[in-house]
N, C-alpha and C positions, 0 to 999 in steps of 0.2 A: 490567480491560483486560489487564494484563500476564499474568495467569494464563491468559487465553484463548489468547494466542499461544504460551504455553509448553506447552499441552496437545497431545500427539502425535496424538490423534484429531482435534482441530480442524485441525491442520496437514495431515493426510492428507485430510480432507474438503475443506479449502480447495483443496488441489492438484487434487483430482478435479473440483471444480465451477468453480474460477476459475483455477487455476494456469497452464494453458497456453492459456487462451482470450483473445481480444482483442475482446470484444464491444463495448467502447467505442471501439475503434480507437486506443486510447491507446498501445499497444505500438509501432505504426508511427510515431505522432507523435513519441514520445520518440527512437526510433532515428534518424529523419530530422533532428530538431532538434539532435541530438548528433553527427551524422555528421562534422562538421569538428573535433571536440574532439581536442586533442593533449595527453594527460596523463590522470591518474587521474580517474575520474568517481565522485563520492560519491552513492550511492543510499540514501535513507532509506526505511524500511519495505519492504525488499527482498522479504520474504515467502519464497516457495519458488522464486523466480527467474524469474517470468513475463516480466520485462523484462531482468533480468540476463543471461540466456542469449542472447537475440538480440544484445545489445550485445557480448558476448564473441565471438559468431560473426562480428561485424564488426571484431574485433581490438582492442576497447577494454579498458583496464584498469579494473576496477570495485572500489570499496570498498563492499561490500554490508552495510548496517547494518540490524538488526532487533532488536526487544526479545525475540523468542522464540527460544530454543535449538532448539525442535522445527522451526520454520520454516527456520532456517538449516541444520539437519541435512539436511532434504530437499533444499535447494538444493545443498549439497555432494554429496549422493548423485546428483543429476541431472547434475552436472558430469562425474562419472566414468562414469555409466551411459549417457549419451546416445550414439546411433549416431555413430561417427566421433570419439568423444571422444579427446582427447590430453592429455598432461601439460601442454602449452602452455595449453590452456583452463583447467586448474586453477590454473596460475600467474597467470593474468590476473585472478583473483578473490580478494580478501581479505574474509573474512566477519568481522564485528564484532558481537557481541551487546551492545547498548547502547540506552539511552533517547536519543531524538533531541534531547532538551533538554540532555543532558550527554554530549557526544561525546569519547571518549578518543583524539583525533587531534591531530596537530600543526598549528599555524597555517599557512595558505597552502599546503596540500598537495593541494588539489583544483582541477582545471582546469574543472570544471563539477559541478553537483549537481542532483538531482531527487528528487521525492517523488510517486509515482504512486498512482492509484486511491483518491483521497480519504484517504490515510493521515494527512494533517494533521487529518482529522476526529476522530482519536483524542485530540487535545489539547482539554481541556474548559474551560480558563480562558484568557482573552486573554493573561495573563502567560506561559502555557506556549508560545503561538505566538510571542510576542515573544522569549522565551528561545531558541526553536528558530531563528528568523530570525537572532538574534545569533550562534549557533553556526555557522550556515551562512556568514554573513559572515566570521567568523573564519577559516574554512577555505578560502574561495575566494580566488583570486588576482585582481588588478585586472581589471575588465571581464568576469570569468567569469560565466556565467549560472546561475540557479537556476530550474528548471522544476517546476511542480506542477499538479494539477488538483483541482477540487472541484465537487460538484453545484450546479446552479442551482435554488434553490427554485421550485417551480411555484405556480400561482395558489391551490392548496388547501393549501399547506404553510406553516408547519411541519406535519408529518404529523398524521394523525388521532390523537385522544386514545388510541385503542386499535384496532388492526387485527385481523381474525380470524387465529388461528394458521395457519401454513402448514407443511405436512408435505412433506418430500422425502427421497429415499433414493438412495444411490450403491452400486453393486456394486464390490467390491474385486477387484483382479487375482487374489488367491489364492482367490476364491470366497466370501469373507465379504461383509458388508454394513454400511453405516453409515446410520442413520436420524436425521433431525433435524427437530424441530418448533420453528419460530421464532415467537416472539411479539414484537410491536413495540408500544411505547407512547411517546407524546410529550406530556407535559403542556405545554400552550401557554406557560405562564409560565416554564418552565425553559430553553428553548433547547437542549434535549438530546434525543437519540433514545435511548430505553432498549430494549435488545434482550435477549431471553432465548432461549438455544438449549438445548433438551432433547435430548441425544444418547443414542442406544442403538446398540450395535454388537455384531457377532458375527464372529469370524474363521472361517477354514476348518476349524478343529478343533472349532468349536462353543463356544469360550470367549466369553462375553458380558459386557457391562458397560454402565453408563449413568451419566450425569452431567449436571447442569444448569450451564450457563455463562452468566453475566450480564456485560454490558458496556454502555458508552455511547459515543455519538458526538455531536459538536456539530452544530448546524444553522445555522451562521453563513452569511451571504450572501457571494458573491465580492467584493462591494465592501468588506466588512469585512476580508477577507484582504488586499486591496490597500491599504487605509488603514493597517493595522498594518505592512505591508511598507515603505511609504514612510516611516513614522515610524521604522522601525528602520534605515533607510539604503539601501534599495533604490529603484530606478526601475523602473516597469512598462514594459518594452520592447515587450511584445507580449501581446495577450489575444484569444482567440477563444472562441466558444460553440457548438460543433457539437452536433447532436442525434443521439442514438443510441437504439436499441431494445433493451430488456433482455430477459432470458430469458422473462419473462412477456408480452412483446409491448408493453410500455408504452414510449412515447417519453419521453425525458428529456434535457434540455440540461445540458451540463457546461461549466464555465469552465476553459480551459487558459491558464496564465500563463507568461511568461518574464520573470523579474526580472534586473536587472543591478546590480552595485555602483555606487554614485554615484561 
């Protein structure tokens, strides 16, 4: 998992395919729910800044945490390269390369926290989620919210034992191309989604490369996330399950949570 996020080709491909899109409607949801926040906002799994940048445009201070140097490097680049970028925007964001289970931040330093786009799905053991909840509780002030979203399993999920490989490609701004063949497998007994990304790329000079990247996601239910949150010391203050349509036209429900310290 860690190696995937550290790979510069993955970070670029992620930015091209997901980085500035809001196909789940989650970007607006987080911006709206955090609108009244006065103080630093802790973002776990910040990636390349898909939600960080809109929050900054609304004047929020953000501590953007991600386990991948390459992802955060692209985020910082976008802060300075965006139209109308200013030194103020750069000052509003602090990037921290760290595992969300072990956050190198001082107690009670966040006015709110969030973890978007099923980034908590990267935690593969219940104890990892419990540890992350504990770290967030440690950093939040009294009554501060923690927001996150996770997919709602459909009637045929956990996913198929093996889905047909899916091939996609993205044109690069410099004239190169990134190709990716994704293979998904989910052994029913494991409760994990196994993904394999076979990358091939070529830049404008003709320099080419290829690499296979493997990683896993959990397939826990939203109820399980809520159960562990309450055991850790949170109260579920709000939950909703909107339905969105993905890039392939499939409808999918997601659970959006707002937790509060007890």
